[in-house]
PQR file of N, CA, C, O and H, with PARSE charges and radii, in Angstrom:
ATOM      1  N   MET A   1      85.207  78.679  92.786 -0.4000 1.5000
ATOM      2  CA  MET A   1      86.320  79.602  92.633 -0.0000 2.0000
ATOM      3  C   MET A   1      85.908  80.677  91.628  0.5500 1.7000
ATOM      4  O   MET A   1      85.355  80.374  90.570 -0.5500 1.4000
ATOM      5  N   GLN A   2      86.177  81.903  91.966 -0.4000 1.5000
ATOM      6  CA  GLN A   2      85.783  83.047  91.146 -0.0000 2.0000
ATOM      7  C   GLN A   2      86.835  83.312  90.062  0.5500 1.7000
ATOM      8  O   GLN A   2      88.036  83.223  90.317 -0.5500 1.4000
ATOM      9  H   GLN A   2      86.626  82.149  92.825  0.4000 1.0000
ATOM     10  N   VAL A   3      86.375  83.635  88.862 -0.4000 1.5000
ATOM     11  CA  VAL A   3      87.260  83.979  87.750 -0.0000 2.0000
ATOM     12  C   VAL A   3      86.938  85.410  87.321  0.5500 1.7000
ATOM     13  O   VAL A   3      85.786  85.739  87.039 -0.5500 1.4000
ATOM     14  H   VAL A   3      85.399  83.707  88.655  0.4000 1.0000
ATOM     15  N   TYR A   4      87.968  86.254  87.274 -0.4000 1.5000
ATOM     16  CA  TYR A   4      87.822  87.645  86.848 -0.0000 2.0000
ATOM     17  C   TYR A   4      88.616  87.861  85.568  0.5500 1.7000
ATOM     18  O   TYR A   4      89.638  87.213  85.341 -0.5500 1.4000
ATOM     19  H   TYR A   4      88.904  85.987  87.502  0.4000 1.0000
ATOM     20  N   THR A   5      88.135  88.778  84.736 -0.4000 1.5000
ATOM     21  CA  THR A   5      88.952  89.199  83.602 -0.0000 2.0000
ATOM     22  C   THR A   5      90.016  90.150  84.142  0.5500 1.7000
ATOM     23  O   THR A   5      89.904  90.654  85.260 -0.5500 1.4000
ATOM     24  H   THR A   5      87.304  89.304  84.921  0.4000 1.0000
ATOM     25  N   TYR A   6      91.026  90.383  83.353 -0.4000 1.5000
ATOM     26  CA  TYR A   6      92.093  91.303  83.758 -0.0000 2.0000
ATOM     27  C   TYR A   6      91.516  92.681  84.074  0.5500 1.7000
ATOM     28  O   TYR A   6      91.889  93.296  85.073 -0.5500 1.4000
ATOM     29  H   TYR A   6      91.117  89.973  82.445  0.4000 1.0000
ATOM     30  N   SER A   7      90.611  93.167  83.228 -0.4000 1.5000
ATOM     31  CA  SER A   7      90.017  94.492  83.430 -0.0000 2.0000
ATOM     32  C   SER A   7      89.190  94.543  84.705  0.5500 1.7000
ATOM     33  O   SER A   7      89.268  95.515  85.457 -0.5500 1.4000
ATOM     34  H   SER A   7      90.308  92.667  82.416  0.4000 1.0000
ATOM     35  N   GLU A   8      88.397  93.503  84.955 -0.4000 1.5000
ATOM     36  CA  GLU A   8      87.607  93.451  86.193 -0.0000 2.0000
ATOM     37  C   GLU A   8      88.512  93.442  87.413  0.5500 1.7000
ATOM     38  O   GLU A   8      88.248  94.137  88.394 -0.5500 1.4000
ATOM     39  H   GLU A   8      88.334  92.713  84.345  0.4000 1.0000
ATOM     40  N   ALA A   9      89.572  92.661  87.353 -0.4000 1.5000
ATOM     41  CA  ALA A   9      90.495  92.557  88.486 -0.0000 2.0000
ATOM     42  C   ALA A   9      91.159  93.899  88.780  0.5500 1.7000
ATOM     43  O   ALA A   9      91.351  94.258  89.941 -0.5500 1.4000
ATOM     44  H   ALA A   9      89.787  92.097  86.556  0.4000 1.0000
ATOM     45  N   ARG A  10      91.505  94.635  87.734 -0.4000 1.5000
ATOM     46  CA  ARG A  10      92.100  95.967  87.931 -0.0000 2.0000
ATOM     47  C   ARG A  10      91.112  96.912  88.585  0.5500 1.7000
ATOM     48  O   ARG A  10      91.469  97.650  89.502 -0.5500 1.4000
ATOM     49  H   ARG A  10      91.349  94.343  86.791  0.4000 1.0000
ATOM     50  N   GLN A  11      89.872  96.894  88.119 -0.4000 1.5000
ATOM     51  CA  GLN A  11      88.860  97.824  88.623 -0.0000 2.0000
ATOM     52  C   GLN A  11      88.402  97.474  90.033  0.5500 1.7000
ATOM     53  O   GLN A  11      88.062  98.362  90.814 -0.5500 1.4000
ATOM     54  H   GLN A  11      89.582  96.294  87.373  0.4000 1.0000
ATOM     55  N   LYS A  12      88.391  96.192  90.359 -0.4000 1.5000
ATOM     56  CA  LYS A  12      87.878  95.733  91.651 -0.0000 2.0000
ATOM     57  C   LYS A  12      88.966  95.047  92.469  0.5500 1.7000
ATOM     58  O   LYS A  12      88.722  93.999  93.067 -0.5500 1.4000
ATOM     59  H   LYS A  12      88.667  95.470  89.724  0.4000 1.0000
ATOM     60  N   LEU A  13      90.147  95.621  92.501 -0.4000 1.5000
ATOM     61  CA  LEU A  13      91.278  94.961  93.142 -0.0000 2.0000
ATOM     62  C   LEU A  13      91.001  94.614  94.601  0.5500 1.7000
ATOM     63  O   LEU A  13      91.326  93.509  95.035 -0.5500 1.4000
ATOM     64  H   LEU A  13      90.345  96.473  92.016  0.4000 1.0000
ATOM     65  N   ALA A  14      90.410  95.531  95.369 -0.4000 1.5000
ATOM     66  CA  ALA A  14      90.129  95.257  96.784 -0.0000 2.0000
ATOM     67  C   ALA A  14      89.170  94.073  96.926  0.5500 1.7000
ATOM     68  O   ALA A  14      89.334  93.238  97.815 -0.5500 1.4000
ATOM     69  H   ALA A  14      90.147  96.428  95.016  0.4000 1.0000
ATOM     70  N   VAL A  15      88.177  94.006  96.050 -0.4000 1.5000
ATOM     71  CA  VAL A  15      87.209  92.905  96.084 -0.0000 2.0000
ATOM     72  C   VAL A  15      87.898  91.588  95.719  0.5500 1.7000
ATOM     73  O   VAL A  15      87.652  90.556  96.343 -0.5500 1.4000
ATOM     74  H   VAL A  15      88.044  94.684  95.327  0.4000 1.0000
ATOM     75  N   VAL A  16      88.753  91.636  94.713 -0.4000 1.5000
ATOM     76  CA  VAL A  16      89.468  90.437  94.273 -0.0000 2.0000
ATOM     77  C   VAL A  16      90.376  89.923  95.385  0.5500 1.7000
ATOM     78  O   VAL A  16      90.431  88.719  95.634 -0.5500 1.4000
ATOM     79  H   VAL A  16      88.953  92.475  94.206  0.4000 1.0000
ATOM     80  N   LEU A  17      91.083  90.821  96.049 -0.4000 1.5000
ATOM     81  CA  LEU A  17      91.970  90.407  97.140 -0.0000 2.0000
ATOM     82  C   LEU A  17      91.178  89.823  98.304  0.5500 1.7000
ATOM     83  O   LEU A  17      91.588  88.824  98.896 -0.5500 1.4000
ATOM     84  H   LEU A  17      91.038  91.799  95.846  0.4000 1.0000
ATOM     85  N   ALA A  18      90.049  90.439  98.635 -0.4000 1.5000
ATOM     86  CA  ALA A  18      89.207  89.924  99.715 -0.0000 2.0000
ATOM     87  C   ALA A  18      88.665  88.538  99.353  0.5500 1.7000
ATOM     88  O   ALA A  18      88.615  87.644 100.198 -0.5500 1.4000
ATOM     89  H   ALA A  18      89.716  91.251  98.155  0.4000 1.0000
ATOM     90  N   GLN A  19      88.265  88.370  98.101 -0.4000 1.5000
ATOM     91  CA  GLN A  19      87.764  87.073  97.637 -0.0000 2.0000
ATOM     92  C   GLN A  19      88.862  86.015  97.732  0.5500 1.7000
ATOM     93  O   GLN A  19      88.599  84.890  98.158 -0.5500 1.4000
ATOM     94  H   GLN A  19      88.306  89.097  97.415  0.4000 1.0000
ATOM     95  N   ALA A  20      90.072  86.360  97.345 -0.4000 1.5000
ATOM     96  CA  ALA A  20      91.187  85.416  97.427 -0.0000 2.0000
ATOM     97  C   ALA A  20      91.475  85.052  98.882  0.5500 1.7000
ATOM     98  O   ALA A  20      91.784  83.900  99.186 -0.5500 1.4000
ATOM     99  H   ALA A  20      90.285  87.274  97.000  0.4000 1.0000
ATOM    100  N   GLU A  21      91.374  86.020  99.767 -0.4000 1.5000
ATOM    101  CA  GLU A  21      91.614  85.758 101.185 -0.0000 2.0000
ATOM    102  C   GLU A  21      90.547  84.834 101.764  0.5500 1.7000
ATOM    103  O   GLU A  21      90.853  83.951 102.565 -0.5500 1.4000
ATOM    104  H   GLU A  21      91.122  86.956  99.519  0.4000 1.0000
ATOM    105  N   ASN A  22      89.298  85.037 101.358 -0.4000 1.5000
ATOM    106  CA  ASN A  22      88.191  84.238 101.892 -0.0000 2.0000
ATOM    107  C   ASN A  22      88.146  82.831 101.322  0.5500 1.7000
ATOM    108  O   ASN A  22      87.878  81.872 102.047 -0.5500 1.4000
ATOM    109  H   ASN A  22      89.049  85.755 100.707  0.4000 1.0000
ATOM    110  N   THR A  23      88.407  82.702 100.031 -0.4000 1.5000
ATOM    111  CA  THR A  23      88.270  81.392  99.385 -0.0000 2.0000
ATOM    112  C   THR A  23      89.599  80.671  99.183  0.5500 1.7000
ATOM    113  O   THR A  23      89.617  79.461  98.953 -0.5500 1.4000
ATOM    114  H   THR A  23      88.625  83.480  99.442  0.4000 1.0000
ATOM    115  N   GLY A  24      90.704  81.396  99.265 -0.4000 1.5000
ATOM    116  CA  GLY A  24      92.012  80.779  99.097 -0.0000 2.0000
ATOM    117  C   GLY A  24      92.594  80.902  97.705  0.5500 1.7000
ATOM    118  O   GLY A  24      93.794  80.707  97.514 -0.5500 1.4000
ATOM    119  H   GLY A  24      90.689  82.378  99.451  0.4000 1.0000
ATOM    120  N   LYS A  25      91.743  81.229  96.711 -0.4000 1.5000
ATOM    121  CA  LYS A  25      92.266  81.319  95.347 -0.0000 2.0000
ATOM    122  C   LYS A  25      91.275  82.048  94.451  0.5500 1.7000
ATOM    123  O   LYS A  25      90.066  81.844  94.556 -0.5500 1.4000
ATOM    124  H   LYS A  25      90.768  81.387  96.866  0.4000 1.0000
ATOM    125  N   VAL A  26      91.789  82.895  93.575 -0.4000 1.5000
ATOM    126  CA  VAL A  26      90.999  83.600  92.564 -0.0000 2.0000
ATOM    127  C   VAL A  26      91.770  83.493  91.260  0.5500 1.7000
ATOM    128  O   VAL A  26      92.997  83.592  91.243 -0.5500 1.4000
ATOM    129  H   VAL A  26      92.771  83.061  93.489  0.4000 1.0000
ATOM    130  N   LEU A  27      91.044  83.292  90.169 -0.4000 1.5000
ATOM    131  CA  LEU A  27      91.682  83.222  88.858 -0.0000 2.0000
ATOM    132  C   LEU A  27      91.462  84.529  88.103  0.5500 1.7000
ATOM    133  O   LEU A  27      90.394  85.137  88.175 -0.5500 1.4000
ATOM    134  H   LEU A  27      90.048  83.212  90.183  0.4000 1.0000
ATOM    135  N   ILE A  28      92.499  84.945  87.379 -0.4000 1.5000
ATOM    136  CA  ILE A  28      92.422  86.141  86.533 -0.0000 2.0000
ATOM    137  C   ILE A  28      92.770  85.707  85.112  0.5500 1.7000
ATOM    138  O   ILE A  28      93.834  85.139  84.863 -0.5500 1.4000
ATOM    139  H   ILE A  28      93.366  84.451  87.320  0.4000 1.0000
ATOM    140  N   ARG A  29      91.850  85.986  84.183 -0.4000 1.5000
ATOM    141  CA  ARG A  29      92.026  85.555  82.799 -0.0000 2.0000
ATOM    142  C   ARG A  29      92.305  86.764  81.909  0.5500 1.7000
ATOM    143  O   ARG A  29      91.573  87.754  81.928 -0.5500 1.4000
ATOM    144  H   ARG A  29      90.985  86.447  84.386  0.4000 1.0000
ATOM    145  N   ARG A  30      93.388  86.659  81.125 -0.4000 1.5000
ATOM    146  CA  ARG A  30      93.725  87.719  80.178 -0.0000 2.0000
ATOM    147  C   ARG A  30      92.985  87.518  78.864  0.5500 1.7000
ATOM    148  O   ARG A  30      92.367  86.479  78.629 -0.5500 1.4000
ATOM    149  H   ARG A  30      93.983  85.856  81.110  0.4000 1.0000
ATOM    150  N   LYS A  31      93.061  88.542  78.009 -0.4000 1.5000
ATOM    151  CA  LYS A  31      92.398  88.469  76.700 -0.0000 2.0000
ATOM    152  C   LYS A  31      92.926  87.326  75.847  0.5500 1.7000
ATOM    153  O   LYS A  31      92.183  86.730  75.067 -0.5500 1.4000
ATOM    154  H   LYS A  31      93.562  89.386  78.199  0.4000 1.0000
ATOM    155  N   ASP A  32      94.228  87.017  76.001 -0.4000 1.5000
ATOM    156  CA  ASP A  32      94.812  85.945  75.189 -0.0000 2.0000
ATOM    157  C   ASP A  32      94.462  84.551  75.718  0.5500 1.7000
ATOM    158  O   ASP A  32      94.914  83.548  75.166 -0.5500 1.4000
ATOM    159  H   ASP A  32      94.832  87.500  76.635  0.4000 1.0000
ATOM    160  N   GLY A  33      93.656  84.486  76.791 -0.4000 1.5000
ATOM    161  CA  GLY A  33      93.199  83.204  77.317 -0.0000 2.0000
ATOM    162  C   GLY A  33      94.042  82.638  78.442  0.5500 1.7000
ATOM    163  O   GLY A  33      93.633  81.674  79.090 -0.5500 1.4000
ATOM    164  H   GLY A  33      93.289  85.301  77.239  0.4000 1.0000
ATOM    165  N   LYS A  34      95.211  83.215  78.691 -0.4000 1.5000
ATOM    166  CA  LYS A  34      96.054  82.725  79.779 -0.0000 2.0000
ATOM    167  C   LYS A  34      95.390  83.052  81.117  0.5500 1.7000
ATOM    168  O   LYS A  34      94.824  84.130  81.301 -0.5500 1.4000
ATOM    169  H   LYS A  34      95.543  83.998  78.165  0.4000 1.0000
ATOM    170  N   THR A  35      95.471  82.110  82.033 -0.4000 1.5000
ATOM    171  CA  THR A  35      94.856  82.269  83.344 -0.0000 2.0000
ATOM    172  C   THR A  35      95.935  82.254  84.417  0.5500 1.7000
ATOM    173  O   THR A  35      96.876  81.462  84.369 -0.5500 1.4000
ATOM    174  H   THR A  35      95.930  81.234  81.883  0.4000 1.0000
ATOM    175  N   PHE A  36      95.776  83.149  85.387 -0.4000 1.5000
ATOM    176  CA  PHE A  36      96.721  83.253  86.499 -0.0000 2.0000
ATOM    177  C   PHE A  36      95.958  83.085  87.803  0.5500 1.7000
ATOM    178  O   PHE A  36      94.835  83.568  87.941 -0.5500 1.4000
ATOM    179  H   PHE A  36      95.012  83.793  85.427  0.4000 1.0000
ATOM    180  N   ALA A  37      96.573  82.401  88.757 -0.4000 1.5000
ATOM    181  CA  ALA A  37      95.946  82.186  90.059 -0.0000 2.0000
ATOM    182  C   ALA A  37      96.497  83.198  91.057  0.5500 1.7000
ATOM    183  O   ALA A  37      97.706  83.420  91.138 -0.5500 1.4000
ATOM    184  H   ALA A  37      97.486  82.008  88.645  0.4000 1.0000
ATOM    185  N   LEU A  38      95.605  83.794  91.800 -0.4000 1.5000
ATOM    186  CA  LEU A  38      95.975  84.726  92.867 -0.0000 2.0000
ATOM    187  C   LEU A  38      95.632  84.047  94.183  0.5500 1.7000
ATOM    188  O   LEU A  38      94.464  83.780  94.467 -0.5500 1.4000
ATOM    189  H   LEU A  38      94.623  83.613  91.734  0.4000 1.0000
ATOM    190  N   THR A  39      96.653  83.768  94.987 -0.4000 1.5000
ATOM    191  CA  THR A  39      96.450  83.114  96.275 -0.0000 2.0000
ATOM    192  C   THR A  39      97.083  83.949  97.378  0.5500 1.7000
ATOM    193  O   THR A  39      98.119  84.576  97.159 -0.5500 1.4000
ATOM    194  H   THR A  39      97.602  83.985  94.757  0.4000 1.0000
ATOM    195  N   PRO A  40      96.474  83.968  98.564 -0.5600 1.5000
ATOM    196  CA  PRO A  40      97.070  84.723  99.662  0.2800 2.0000
ATOM    197  C   PRO A  40      98.325  84.026 100.173  0.5500 1.7000
ATOM    198  O   PRO A  40      98.409  82.798 100.185 -0.5500 1.4000
ATOM    199  N   GLU A  41      99.281  84.818 100.587 -0.4000 1.5000
ATOM    200  CA  GLU A  41     100.526  84.276 101.119 -0.0000 2.0000
ATOM    201  C   GLU A  41     100.306  83.817 102.547  0.5500 1.7000
ATOM    202  O   GLU A  41      99.643  84.496 103.331 -0.5500 1.4000
ATOM    203  H   GLU A  41      99.212  85.816 100.577  0.4000 1.0000
ATOM    204  N   LYS A  42     100.856  82.677 102.881 -0.4000 1.5000
ATOM    205  CA  LYS A  42     100.727  82.157 104.238 -0.0000 2.0000
ATOM    206  C   LYS A  42     101.679  82.902 105.165  0.5500 1.7000
ATOM    207  O   LYS A  42     102.848  83.121 104.846 -0.5500 1.4000
ATOM    208  H   LYS A  42     101.395  82.125 102.245  0.4000 1.0000
ATOM    209  N   ILE A  43     101.148  83.282 106.316 -0.4000 1.5000
ATOM    210  CA  ILE A  43     101.948  83.983 107.312 -0.0000 2.0000
ATOM    211  C   ILE A  43     102.676  82.937 108.155  0.5500 1.7000
ATOM    212  O   ILE A  43     102.060  82.055 108.752 -0.5500 1.4000
ATOM    213  H   ILE A  43     100.198  83.104 106.575  0.4000 1.0000
ATOM    214  N   THR A  44     103.990  83.059 108.186 -0.4000 1.5000
ATOM    215  CA  THR A  44     104.780  82.117 108.963 -0.0000 2.0000
ATOM    216  C   THR A  44     105.303  82.819 110.207  0.5500 1.7000
ATOM    217  O   THR A  44     106.395  83.388 110.211 -0.5500 1.4000
ATOM    218  H   THR A  44     104.490  83.776 107.701  0.4000 1.0000
ATOM    219  N   ALA A  45     104.514  82.767 111.240 -0.4000 1.5000
ATOM    220  CA  ALA A  45     104.906  83.376 112.505 -0.0000 2.0000
ATOM    221  C   ALA A  45     105.418  82.290 113.438  0.5500 1.7000
ATOM    222  O   ALA A  45     104.946  81.154 113.407 -0.5500 1.4000
ATOM    223  H   ALA A  45     103.627  82.305 111.236  0.4000 1.0000
ATOM    224  N   SER A  46     106.361  82.644 114.243 -0.4000 1.5000
ATOM    225  CA  SER A  46     106.913  81.705 115.198 -0.0000 2.0000
ATOM    226  C   SER A  46     105.898  81.418 116.302  0.5500 1.7000
ATOM    227  O   SER A  46     105.271  82.346 116.813 -0.5500 1.4000
ATOM    228  H   SER A  46     106.744  83.568 114.267  0.4000 1.0000
ATOM    229  N   PRO A  47     105.727  80.159 116.677 -0.5600 1.5000
ATOM    230  CA  PRO A  47     104.828  79.860 117.781  0.2800 2.0000
ATOM    231  C   PRO A  47     105.363  80.383 119.117  0.5500 1.7000
ATOM    232  O   PRO A  47     104.631  80.455 120.104 -0.5500 1.4000
ATOM    233  N   LEU A  48     106.634  80.741 119.133 -0.4000 1.5000
ATOM    234  CA  LEU A  48     107.218  81.293 120.358 -0.0000 2.0000
ATOM    235  C   LEU A  48     107.031  82.799 120.463  0.5500 1.7000
ATOM    236  O   LEU A  48     107.371  83.394 121.486 -0.5500 1.4000
ATOM    237  H   LEU A  48     107.229  80.682 118.331  0.4000 1.0000
ATOM    238  N   ASN A  49     106.500  83.416 119.428 -0.4000 1.5000
ATOM    239  CA  ASN A  49     106.269  84.852 119.425 -0.0000 2.0000
ATOM    240  C   ASN A  49     104.941  85.141 120.121  0.5500 1.7000
ATOM    241  O   ASN A  49     103.906  85.295 119.473 -0.5500 1.4000
ATOM    242  H   ASN A  49     106.224  82.933 118.597  0.4000 1.0000
ATOM    243  N   VAL A  50     104.987  85.210 121.441 -0.4000 1.5000
ATOM    244  CA  VAL A  50     103.782  85.435 122.248 -0.0000 2.0000
ATOM    245  C   VAL A  50     103.908  86.776 122.962  0.5500 1.7000
ATOM    246  O   VAL A  50     105.017  87.223 123.255 -0.5500 1.4000
ATOM    247  H   VAL A  50     105.828  85.084 121.968  0.4000 1.0000
ATOM    248  N   PRO A  51     102.787  87.413 123.241 -0.5600 1.5000
ATOM    249  CA  PRO A  51     102.857  88.695 123.939  0.2800 2.0000
ATOM    250  C   PRO A  51     103.352  88.508 125.377  0.5500 1.7000
ATOM    251  O   PRO A  51     103.083  87.495 126.023 -0.5500 1.4000
ATOM    252  N   SER A  52     104.067  89.498 125.845 -0.4000 1.5000
ATOM    253  CA  SER A  52     104.590  89.418 127.210 -0.0000 2.0000
ATOM    254  C   SER A  52     103.538  89.923 128.187  0.5500 1.7000
ATOM    255  O   SER A  52     102.569  90.583 127.811 -0.5500 1.4000
ATOM    256  H   SER A  52     104.285  90.321 125.321  0.4000 1.0000
ATOM    257  N   ILE A  53     103.765  89.589 129.459 -0.4000 1.5000
ATOM    258  CA  ILE A  53     102.884  90.080 130.513 -0.0000 2.0000
ATOM    259  C   ILE A  53     103.715  90.905 131.481  0.5500 1.7000
ATOM    260  O   ILE A  53     104.931  90.735 131.572 -0.5500 1.4000
ATOM    261  H   ILE A  53     104.552  89.053 129.765  0.4000 1.0000
ATOM    262  N   ASN A  54     103.059  91.786 132.192 -0.4000 1.5000
ATOM    263  CA  ASN A  54     103.753  92.622 133.167 -0.0000 2.0000
ATOM    264  C   ASN A  54     103.540  91.998 134.538  0.5500 1.7000
ATOM    265  O   ASN A  54     102.598  92.344 135.251 -0.5500 1.4000
ATOM    266  H   ASN A  54     102.072  91.923 132.117  0.4000 1.0000
ATOM    267  N   ALA A  55     104.435  91.063 134.905 -0.4000 1.5000
ATOM    268  CA  ALA A  55     104.340  90.379 136.194 -0.0000 2.0000
ATOM    269  C   ALA A  55     105.253  91.076 137.189  0.5500 1.7000
ATOM    270  O   ALA A  55     106.401  91.400 136.886 -0.5500 1.4000
ATOM    271  H   ALA A  55     105.201  90.781 134.326  0.4000 1.0000
ATOM    272  N   LYS A  56     104.739  91.292 138.339 -0.4000 1.5000
ATOM    273  CA  LYS A  56     105.530  91.943 139.391 -0.0000 2.0000
ATOM    274  C   LYS A  56     106.244  90.862 140.199  0.5500 1.7000
ATOM    275  O   LYS A  56     105.879  90.562 141.336 -0.5500 1.4000
ATOM    276  H   LYS A  56     103.806  91.028 138.586  0.4000 1.0000
ATOM    277  N   ILE A  57     107.273  90.287 139.573 -0.4000 1.5000
ATOM    278  CA  ILE A  57     108.044  89.214 140.192 -0.0000 2.0000
ATOM    279  C   ILE A  57     109.519  89.421 139.860  0.5500 1.7000
ATOM    280  O   ILE A  57     109.866  89.812 138.746 -0.5500 1.4000
ATOM    281  H   ILE A  57     107.569  90.530 138.650  0.4000 1.0000
ATOM    282  N   THR A  58     110.359  89.161 140.816 -0.4000 1.5000
ATOM    283  CA  THR A  58     111.797  89.364 140.605 -0.0000 2.0000
ATOM    284  C   THR A  58     112.413  88.113 139.996  0.5500 1.7000
ATOM    285  O   THR A  58     111.819  87.035 140.023 -0.5500 1.4000
ATOM    286  H   THR A  58     110.077  88.843 141.721  0.4000 1.0000
ATOM    287  N   SER A  59     113.602  88.271 139.452 -0.4000 1.5000
ATOM    288  CA  SER A  59     114.296  87.125 138.869 -0.0000 2.0000
ATOM    289  C   SER A  59     114.656  86.111 139.950  0.5500 1.7000
ATOM    290  O   SER A  59     114.679  84.911 139.678 -0.5500 1.4000
ATOM    291  H   SER A  59     114.084  89.147 139.430  0.4000 1.0000
ATOM    292  N   LYS A  60     114.937  86.566 141.165 -0.4000 1.5000
ATOM    293  CA  LYS A  60     115.232  85.652 142.270 -0.0000 2.0000
ATOM    294  C   LYS A  60     114.010  84.788 142.580  0.5500 1.7000
ATOM    295  O   LYS A  60     114.143  83.591 142.835 -0.5500 1.4000
ATOM    296  H   LYS A  60     114.918  87.542 141.386  0.4000 1.0000
ATOM    297  N   GLU A  61     112.831  85.389 142.559 -0.4000 1.5000
ATOM    298  CA  GLU A  61     111.604  84.627 142.810 -0.0000 2.0000
ATOM    299  C   GLU A  61     111.376  83.590 141.713  0.5500 1.7000
ATOM    300  O   GLU A  61     110.937  82.474 141.990 -0.5500 1.4000
ATOM    301  H   GLU A  61     112.723  86.362 142.352  0.4000 1.0000
ATOM    302  N   ILE A  62     111.668  83.955 140.494 -0.4000 1.5000
ATOM    303  CA  ILE A  62     111.524  83.010 139.380 -0.0000 2.0000
ATOM    304  C   ILE A  62     112.468  81.830 139.556  0.5500 1.7000
ATOM    305  O   ILE A  62     112.064  80.680 139.389 -0.5500 1.4000
ATOM    306  H   ILE A  62     112.024  84.862 140.270  0.4000 1.0000
ATOM    307  N   VAL A  63     113.718  82.108 139.891 -0.4000 1.5000
ATOM    308  CA  VAL A  63     114.704  81.049 140.100 -0.0000 2.0000
ATOM    309  C   VAL A  63     114.265  80.150 141.254  0.5500 1.7000
ATOM    310  O   VAL A  63     114.371  78.928 141.159 -0.5500 1.4000
ATOM    311  H   VAL A  63     114.046  83.043 140.027  0.4000 1.0000
ATOM    312  N   ASP A  64     113.777  80.739 142.334 -0.4000 1.5000
ATOM    313  CA  ASP A  64     113.312  79.950 143.483 -0.0000 2.0000
ATOM    314  C   ASP A  64     112.153  79.030 143.096  0.5500 1.7000
ATOM    315  O   ASP A  64     112.108  77.876 143.523 -0.5500 1.4000
ATOM    316  H   ASP A  64     113.691  81.732 142.411  0.4000 1.0000
ATOM    317  N   ILE A  65     111.224  79.534 142.296 -0.4000 1.5000
ATOM    318  CA  ILE A  65     110.078  78.728 141.856 -0.0000 2.0000
ATOM    319  C   ILE A  65     110.549  77.567 140.991  0.5500 1.7000
ATOM    320  O   ILE A  65     110.051  76.449 141.129 -0.5500 1.4000
ATOM    321  H   ILE A  65     111.261  80.471 141.949  0.4000 1.0000
ATOM    322  N   ILE A  66     111.499  77.820 140.106 -0.4000 1.5000
ATOM    323  CA  ILE A  66     112.023  76.759 139.238 -0.0000 2.0000
ATOM    324  C   ILE A  66     112.753  75.709 140.058  0.5500 1.7000
ATOM    325  O   ILE A  66     112.573  74.511 139.840 -0.5500 1.4000
ATOM    326  H   ILE A  66     111.903  78.727 139.994  0.4000 1.0000
ATOM    327  N   ARG A  67     113.561  76.146 140.986 -0.4000 1.5000
ATOM    328  CA  ARG A  67     114.283  75.186 141.843 -0.0000 2.0000
ATOM    329  C   ARG A  67     113.309  74.332 142.649  0.5500 1.7000
ATOM    330  O   ARG A  67     113.491  73.121 142.779 -0.5500 1.4000
ATOM    331  H   ARG A  67     113.706  77.119 141.163  0.4000 1.0000
ATOM    332  N   GLU A  68     112.291  74.961 143.180 -0.4000 1.5000
ATOM    333  CA  GLU A  68     111.288  74.231 143.950 -0.0000 2.0000
ATOM    334  C   GLU A  68     110.594  73.185 143.088  0.5500 1.7000
ATOM    335  O   GLU A  68     110.345  72.066 143.537 -0.5500 1.4000
ATOM    336  H   GLU A  68     112.142  75.945 143.074  0.4000 1.0000
ATOM    337  N   GLY A  69     110.284  73.551 141.856 -0.4000 1.5000
ATOM    338  CA  GLY A  69     109.652  72.616 140.937 -0.0000 2.0000
ATOM    339  C   GLY A  69     110.556  71.448 140.577  0.5500 1.7000
ATOM    340  O   GLY A  69     110.068  70.333 140.393 -0.5500 1.4000
ATOM    341  H   GLY A  69     110.486  74.460 141.492  0.4000 1.0000
ATOM    342  N   ARG A  70     111.831  71.669 140.474 -0.4000 1.5000
ATOM    343  CA  ARG A  70     112.781  70.604 140.135 -0.0000 2.0000
ATOM    344  C   ARG A  70     113.011  69.651 141.308  0.5500 1.7000
ATOM    345  O   ARG A  70     113.354  68.488 141.098 -0.5500 1.4000
ATOM    346  H   ARG A  70     112.228  72.574 140.624  0.4000 1.0000
ATOM    347  N   GLU A  71     112.827  70.127 142.529 -0.4000 1.5000
ATOM    348  CA  GLU A  71     113.053  69.300 143.715 -0.0000 2.0000
ATOM    349  C   GLU A  71     111.929  68.306 143.928  0.5500 1.7000
ATOM    350  O   GLU A  71     112.113  67.324 144.646 -0.5500 1.4000
ATOM    351  H   GLU A  71     112.548  71.072 142.699  0.4000 1.0000
ATOM    352  N   ARG A  72     110.788  68.528 143.334 -0.4000 1.5000
ATOM    353  CA  ARG A  72     109.639  67.626 143.529 -0.0000 2.0000
ATOM    354  C   ARG A  72     109.795  66.331 142.811  0.5500 1.7000
ATOM    355  O   ARG A  72     108.913  65.476 142.881 -0.5500 1.4000
ATOM    356  H   ARG A  72     110.639  69.327 142.750  0.4000 1.0000
TER
END
């Protein structure tokens, strides 16, 4: 795990953020000795959020297919 001083973290913010994203955690140490952890936020996306497709099918055809599947 990488540890940066406050001044280094300010000067190299993009590098620090990339490091946190790659490793999961980066520490930043202030002059007074206090240490802070920088971790990337987890993205909570719905598993039902999927891209749509452009199918050339009518709603009647969809209903017919579902009914046929239920009859089996």
